[in-house]
C-alpha positions in Angstrom: 79.2 141.5 175.1 78.5 144.3 177.1 75.8 146.7 178.5 73.3 146.2 181.1 71.1 144.1 179.1 73.7 141.6 178.1 74.7 141.2 181.7 71.1 140.8 183.1 70.6 137.9 180.7 74.0 136.5 181.3 73.6 136.4 185.1 70.2 135.0 184.8 71.4 132.2 182.1 74.4 131.4 184.6 72.1 130.9 187.5 69.8 128.6 185.5 72.9 126.6 184.5 73.9 126.3 188.1 70.5 125.3 189.4 70.4 122.6 186.7 73.7 121.3 187.8 72.3 121.3 191.4 69.7 118.8 190.2 66.7 121.1 189.5 65.0 119.5 186.4 65.8 120.7 182.9 66.3 124.5 183.8 69.9 124.3 182.6 68.6 124.0 179.1 67.2 127.5 179.6 70.4 129.0 179.8 71.3 129.4 176.1 67.8 130.6 175.1 67.8 133.4 177.9 71.3 134.5 176.9 70.2 134.4 173.2 68.0 137.3 173.9 70.8 139.5 174.2 73.5 137.9 171.9 73.9 135.5 168.9 72.6 131.9 170.0 75.9 130.3 168.8 78.1 132.8 170.6 75.7 132.2 173.7 76.4 128.5 173.4 80.2 128.9 173.3 80.2 131.4 176.3 78.1 129.1 178.4 80.0 126.1 177.9 83.0 127.2 180.5 80.1 128.1 183.0 78.6 124.5 182.6 82.2 123.0 183.3 82.7 125.2 186.4 79.3 124.3 187.6 79.9 120.8 186.9 82.7 120.6 189.3 80.5 121.9 192.2 77.7 119.6 191.1 80.0 116.5 191.1 80.9 117.4 194.8 77.3 117.8 195.9 76.2 114.4 194.4 79.5 112.4 194.8 77.7 109.9 196.8 74.4 109.7 194.9 74.5 108.2 191.4 73.9 105.0 189.6 77.1 103.4 188.4 75.5 101.1 185.7 73.5 103.9 184.1 76.7 106.0 183.7 78.8 102.9 182.4 76.2 102.5 179.8 75.2 106.0 178.7 78.3 107.6 178.8 80.1 105.7 176.0 77.2 106.0 173.8 77.3 109.9 174.5 80.9 110.2 173.6 80.1 108.5 170.2 77.3 110.9 169.6 79.5 113.8 170.3 82.0 112.4 167.9 79.2 112.0 165.2 78.1 115.6 165.9 81.6 116.9 165.4 82.2 115.0 162.2 78.8 116.1 160.8 79.0 119.6 162.1 79.1 121.3 158.6 76.3 119.0 157.2 73.6 118.7 159.9 70.8 121.3 160.2 70.6 122.4 163.8 67.0 123.4 163.3 65.9 119.9 162.1 67.8 118.3 165.0 66.2 120.7 167.5 62.7 120.0 165.9 63.2 116.1 166.2 64.5 116.4 169.7 61.5 118.5 170.7 59.1 116.1 169.1 60.7 113.0 171.0 60.6 114.8 174.2 57.1 116.1 174.0 55.7 112.6 172.8 57.4 111.1 175.8 56.2 113.6 178.3 52.5 113.4 177.2 52.7 109.6 177.2 53.7 109.9 181.0 51.1 112.5 181.7 48.6 110.6 180.3 48.9 107.5 182.6 47.5 107.3 185.9 50.1 108.0 188.6 51.6 104.9 190.0 54.5 104.4 192.3 57.6 104.0 190.1 59.5 100.6 190.5 63.2 100.5 189.9 64.1 98.9 186.6 67.4 97.4 185.3 69.3 99.7 183.0 69.5 97.9 179.7 72.7 98.2 177.5 71.3 98.5 174.1 68.6 101.3 174.6 71.1 103.1 176.9 73.8 103.0 174.1 71.2 104.2 171.7 69.6 107.1 173.9 73.3 108.0 175.1 74.5 108.6 171.6 71.4 110.8 170.8 72.0 112.6 174.1 75.6 113.3 173.1 74.8 114.2 169.6 71.9 116.6 170.5 74.0 118.1 173.4 76.9 119.0 170.9 74.6 120.3 168.2 72.2 122.4 170.2 72.8 121.8 174.1 69.5 120.0 173.9 70.6 116.6 175.6 68.1 116.5 178.4 65.0 115.1 176.5 66.8 112.1 175.0 68.5 111.4 178.4 65.2 111.5 180.2 63.4 109.3 177.8 65.9 106.6 178.8 66.5 107.4 182.6 62.9 108.4 183.7 61.5 104.8 183.3 64.2 103.4 185.5 62.4 104.6 188.6 65.7 106.0 190.2 65.4 107.6 193.6 65.2 111.4 193.5 68.8 112.1 194.5 70.2 109.4 192.4 68.3 110.5 189.4 69.7 114.0 190.0 73.3 112.9 190.8 73.4 110.6 187.8 72.2 113.2 185.6 74.8 115.8 186.9 77.6 113.5 186.6 76.7 112.4 182.9 76.5 115.8 181.8 79.6 116.9 183.5 81.5 114.2 181.4 79.5 115.1 178.3 80.4 118.9 178.7 84.2 118.1 179.3 84.3 115.9 176.2 82.6 118.7 174.3 85.5 121.1 175.2 87.6 119.5 172.5 85.5 119.9 169.4 84.2 123.3 170.7 87.9 124.6 170.8 88.6 123.0 167.5 85.6 124.9 165.9 86.7 128.3 167.5 83.9 128.5 169.9 86.2 129.0 173.0 87.8 132.4 172.6 89.6 134.9 175.1 86.4 137.2 175.1 84.0 134.2 175.9 86.4 133.0 178.8 86.6 136.3 180.3 83.0 136.7 180.5 82.5 133.0 181.6 85.0 133.7 184.5 82.7 136.6 185.7 79.4 134.4 185.4 81.0 131.5 187.3 80.2 133.0 190.6 76.4 133.3 190.2 76.4 129.7 188.7 78.2 128.3 191.8 75.9 129.8 194.2 73.0 128.5 192.1 74.5 125.0 192.3 74.1 124.7 196.1 70.7 126.6 195.9 69.6 123.9 193.5 70.9 121.0 195.6 68.8 122.4 198.6 65.7 122.8 196.6 66.0 119.2 195.5 66.4 117.9 199.1 63.3 119.8 200.2 61.1 118.8 197.2 58.7 115.8 197.7 59.9 112.9 195.4 56.5 112.8 193.4 56.5 116.6 193.0 60.2 116.3 191.8 59.3 113.9 189.1 56.1 115.5 188.1 58.2 118.7 187.8 60.6 116.9 185.6 58.0 115.5 183.2 56.2 119.0 183.0 59.5 120.8 182.4 60.4 118.2 179.7 57.2 119.0 178.0 57.5 122.8 178.1 61.2 122.7 176.9 60.2 120.3 174.2 57.5 122.6 172.9 60.1 125.5 172.9 62.5 123.2 170.9 59.7 122.3 168.4 59.0 126.1 168.0 62.6 127.0 167.4 63.3 124.1 165.1 60.3 124.8 163.0 61.1 128.5 162.9 64.5 127.8 161.8 63.5 125.4 159.0 61.0 128.1 157.7 
C-alpha cells in the first residue's frame, strides 16, 4: 500500500465514501471498486471500513435532525441479523453469487421505476415485515460485499421520504451497520495496523467530502435528487452484475 497510484486511488475512494455519508446517492459504494484498481479488493474493503466509520460520525452530526425513526427501528434490527448471518456463513457463501443477485435485484427495481410516468411521491407508512426482510438483506450484502445500498433503496425509495430525511435515514442506518460490522471484520483479521494507519490518513479527505456532499444535497432539486438516486442505483447494479458474473466464470 504505497506509491502514487495507490494514494491517488485511495484519496478518490475516501472522497467518494465521504460524499456518500453526506447524502449523495450511492457514490459511497464506488469506494471499494475504485481502490480495488490499485490493491486487492478484500484488502480495499478492510482498509475503507475505518474510513466509513469516521465519515459516519460527521454524517450523523450533519443529519442529526433529519431522519425517520420508524424506518430505522424496523430496518436496523433486520440488518444486524443479516450481518450475523453473513459472519456465520462467511466461509460458505460465494461473494460473486451474492454480488450478482444484489445487482439483479437493484437493476430490476431501478428499471421498474424508470419505466413509470413521473408522479409526485406520496409518503407511505413503513411496514414491519418487508422492512425486516430488506433490512436483513441489506446487512448481509453490506457485510459480504459492501453492497447494501440496492436492497436498502428497494425498501426505502417507495416510502416517499423527503429528500433530507431520506439522506439522513440512509446515513444513520449505514453508520449503525458499519459499527456493527467492526466486530466480525476484526474477528476475520481485516482490521490490521497497516490498514488503520492508511485509514487515518484518508480520514481527512473523507471528512471534507462529507460536508461537500451535505451541501450538494441541499442545493439539488428534490425531483433531480431522486432521479439521480434511481439512475445511480441502475448503474451500480450493472457494475455488480458484471463483477458477480465475472467472479462466477
